[in-house]
C-alpha positions, -999 to 999 in steps of 0.1 A, spaced: 793 -677 45 761 -696 44 748 -691 8 716 -700 -9 720 -707 -47 688 -712 -66 688 -731 -99 714 -756 -89 700 -784 -111 707 -760 -139 739 -753 -158 754 -722 -141 739 -729 -107 754 -765 -105 788 -751 -113 785 -723 -88 773 -744 -59 802 -769 -64 828 -740 -65 814 -724 -33 814 -757 -15 850 -764 -26 862 -731 -11 844 -739 22 811 -720 21 781 -737 36 758 -739 5 722 -748 1 710 -754 -35 674 -750 -46 657 -761 -78 622 -771 -89 636 -795 -115 610 -787 -141 609 -804 -175 617 -775 -198 645 -797 -210 656 -833 -202 654 -838 -164 678 -867 -166 706 -841 -173 694 -821 -143 695 -852 -120 730 -860 -134 742 -826 -124 728 -830 -89 743 -865 -87 777 -850 -96 775 -829 -65 764 -859 -43 727 -851 -42 710 -885 -46 674 -895 -39 671 -918 -9 658 -954 -13 624 -945 3 620 -916 -21 626 -938 -52 638 -924 -85 631 -887 -80 637 -861 -53 606 -851 -34 595 -815 -27 605 -796 5 630 -822 18 665 -810 26 691 -835 13 727 -836 23 754 -843 -3 771 -876 0 803 -859 -12 805 -829 11 784 -822 42 786 -784 35 763 -789 6 726 -794 9 698 -793 -16 660 -787 -16 635 -792 -43 612 -762 -41 591 -739 -63 600 -703 -58 563 -694 -66 554 -711 -33 559 -681 -10 552 -700 22 578 -726 14 604 -699 5 597 -680 37 600 -711 58 634 -720 42 648 -685 49 635 -686 85 651 -720 92 684 -714 74 693 -678 81 714 -671 50 743 -646 47 739 -643 10 716 -654 -18 724 -659 -55 693 -663 -75 700 -681 -108 666 -699 -110 645 -688 -139 625 -699 -168 650 -696 -196 648 -695 -234 638 -667 -257 616 -687 -281 598 -707 -254 585 -675 -241 565 -672 -273 549 -705 -266 544 -705 -228 545 -669 -216 528 -677 -183 559 -697 -172 580 -666 -173 556 -646 -151 554 -674 -125 590 -682 -123 609 -650 -132 586 -624 -117 565 -640 -89 594 -663 -79 619 -634 -78 594 -613 -58 593 -641 -32 631 -641 -30 631 -603 -25 604 -606 2 623 -634 20 655 -614 20 636 -584 33 619 -602 62 648 -624 72 678 -600 72 696 -610 40 713 -579 27 735 -596 0 716 -606 -31 730 -613 -65 708 -625 -94 708 -635 -130 697 -610 -156 704 -615 -193 719 -598 -224 684 -602 -239 674 -571 -221 692 -550 -247 664 -559 -272 664 -534 -301 695 -516 -289 720 -515 -318 750 -499 -300 779 -523 -299 794 -533 -275 764 -534 -252 770 -511 -223 751 -511 -190 746 -474 -197 726 -482 -228 688 -480 -228 671 -513 -223 635 -501 -227 627 -520 -259 628 -558 -252 617 -581 -280 607 -612 -259 588 -617 -227 619 -635 -213 639 -602 -218 610 -582 -203 609 -604 -172 647 -599 -167 644 -562 -170 615 -564 -145 638 -582 -121 663 -553 -123 636 -528 -115 623 -548 -86 658 -552 -72 664 -515 -73 632 -509 -55 641 -532 -26 677 -518 -25 662 -483 -22 634 -491 3 651 -518 25 688 -514 20 693 -549 4 725 -549 -17 714 -562 -51 737 -570 -80 723 -580 -114 744 -600 -138 735 -597 -175 748 -630 -188 761 -633 -224 759 -667 -241 774 -691 -216 787 -725 -227 807 -754 -214 805 -788 -198 771 -797 -183 755 -770 -204 719 -766 -214 709 -790 -242 686 -765 -259 715 -741 -266 736 -740 -298 767 -759 -287 751 -792 -278 725 -790 -304 753 -787 -330 774 -815 -314 744 -839 -311 732 -832 -346 767 -835 -361 773 -868 -344 740 -881 -358 751 -871 -393 722 -846 -397 720 -810 -408 721 -783 -381 697 -753 -383 717 -721 -386 695 -691 -380 698 -657 -396 718 -675 -424 748 -677 -401 750 -639 -398 750 -640 -360 776 -626 -336 776 -639 -301 797 -631 -270 803 -668 -261 816 -670 -225 831 -702 -210 815 -714 -178 846 -712 -156 850 -675 -165 813 -669 -156 817 -686 -122 847 -666 -113 828 -634 -120 798 -645 -100 819 -654 -69 836 -620 -71 801 -604 -70 790 -625 -41 821 -615 -22 816 -578 -30 780 -567 -24 768 -536 -41 773 -503 -23 755 -470 -27 772 -445 -50 774 -413 -30 779 -392 -62 748 -406 -80 719 -382 -87 687 -385 -106 696 -361 -134 727 -376 -150 735 -406 -127 746 -438 -144 719 -464 -152 740 -493 -137 742 -478 -102 723 -458 -77 722 -439 -45 709 -472 -32 731 -503 -28 724 -514 -64 746 -525 -93 742 -540 -128 771 -557 -146 775 -572 -180 793 -606 -176 806 -619 -209 838 -626 -228 841 -591 -243 852 -608 -275 823 -618 -298 826 -647 -322 809 -652 -356 785 -681 -354 801 -697 -384 835 -695 -367 819 -711 -336 807 -740 -358 841 -743 -375 857 -748 -340 832 -776 -333 840 -792 -367 877 -789 -359 873 -808 -326 850 -834 -341 872 -838 -372 842 -836 -395 822 -811 -416 787 -804 -403 760 -800 -429 741 -768 -425 705 -757 -431 705 -719 -434 674 -704 -418 660 -668 -413 663 -651 -380 637 -662 -354 612 -640 -336 627 -627 -303 663 -631 -315 689 -603 -318 715 -605 -346 745 -597 -323 756 -596 -287 788 -580 -275 795 -573 -238 812 -542 -225 825 -556 -192 846 -525 -183 828 -520 -149 833 -556 -139 870 -554 -148 875 -521 -130 855 -529 -99 863 -566 -94 893 -573 -117 872 -597 -138 893 -613 -165 877 -639 -188 906 -660 -201 893 -691 -220 898 -691 -258 869 -703 -278 886 -734 -292 898 -745 -258 863 -740 -244 847 -760 -272 873 -788 -269 865 -792 -232 828 -791 -239 830 -818 -266 851 -840 -244 826 -838 -216 797 -844 -240 812 -876 -254 823 -888 -219 788 -882 -205 771 -901 -232 796 -930 -229 796 -932 -191 758 -928 -186 747 -944 -219 724 -914 -220 709 -895 -248 705 -858 -242 670 -847 -255 672 -814 -273 649 -789 -290 653 -760 -313 663 -731 -291 697 -728 -308 710 -695 -323 
C-alpha cells in the first residue's frame, strides 16, 4: 500500500512509519515539527529514519518539500501544517494514498489548560482537513489517534468502548471525542472506513520527554526529586510501544466495516451501520504508579526521591483498557512486561544521551 502517516516526528508516528517501510509499504510521513517539546528529539527521530535536511536547507527542514529517506527510498517525509487545507489537498492530489493513519495532534492534558487554541487548530481543524482530503481524493481507509482521556469522569473499570464518554475533563479529551464524532459522520455520509484508537499511556524508546517515564529517569539521574501527583495513588495502563505499533498495523490492514445488525436503539457505541469502529488499545493490565517508579529504580540501581503532590486539573486517577474487541476482531495480544519495557527504555535513554551528547528538555506533564 501507499500510506500517509501524520505525526512522524512524534513518538508513535516515527515507530509506525519505520515499521511500515520495513515491511515494504510505500510510506509518506508528515509533521509540522512544532516546539511543544524539544524539537531536537523530533529531528533525531527523523534522522533515525534517514530524513535529513539538505545542505541548501541548512539545519532545519523547510515546509512543503518532499524529502526522500537516505536509508529507504520507500519512505518520504514532508513538513506540513494540517491546518493548511490547500497544502493538505495538494498532497493528497499528488500522492493518491491507499490508506491514511492520522497520529498528528496537539497532545498533553495540562497544556490544554494553558493554550487551548492549539487543540482547536491542530486536533479539530487539522482533522477536518484530513477527512475532507480523504473524501475528495478517494481514500476510504482512515485510522486515527483518539485517547483514553475521552473517558473523563467515567468511573467504570476497566474502561470499555461501550461506556459513556460524554463528560470530558480537558479540552484535549473533548477534541479527541470530537474527532470520533466527525469520523462517524464522514463514514456515514461518504463511506470512508474510519477506525479510532483510544491510546492508553504509551511508553518506550524515543518517547515523549513530557511524559512520566523520561521525566522520572532524567530527574533521577540528576539526583533531584520527582513530582508524583495524586500522592502516588495513580493507576495507569502503561503500554509498550511495540505492542501499540502491532495493534495499529492490524487496524490499517483491516479497515472498519459496517455492522449489518446495528440499530439506533440498542446498537453498540463502538460500531455503526456505517464503516466505523472504535477500539481501546492498551495493555489491559494497569500498573500502580509507585510500582512503575520502583521498576525504574530497579533498572537504575538507585532510589528516587519523591515529592508527593495533589492530583492536577484534567487528570483522572486511573486508566484501565478493556481491549476485548481488539483481541476478538484482530487477535491483538500485548506481550511486553513492564520491567522489560522500562529496561529497554532506560537503555535507549542512556545511549541517546551518550551518542548525541544531548539533553532532553522536559516539562511537568508527568502523571
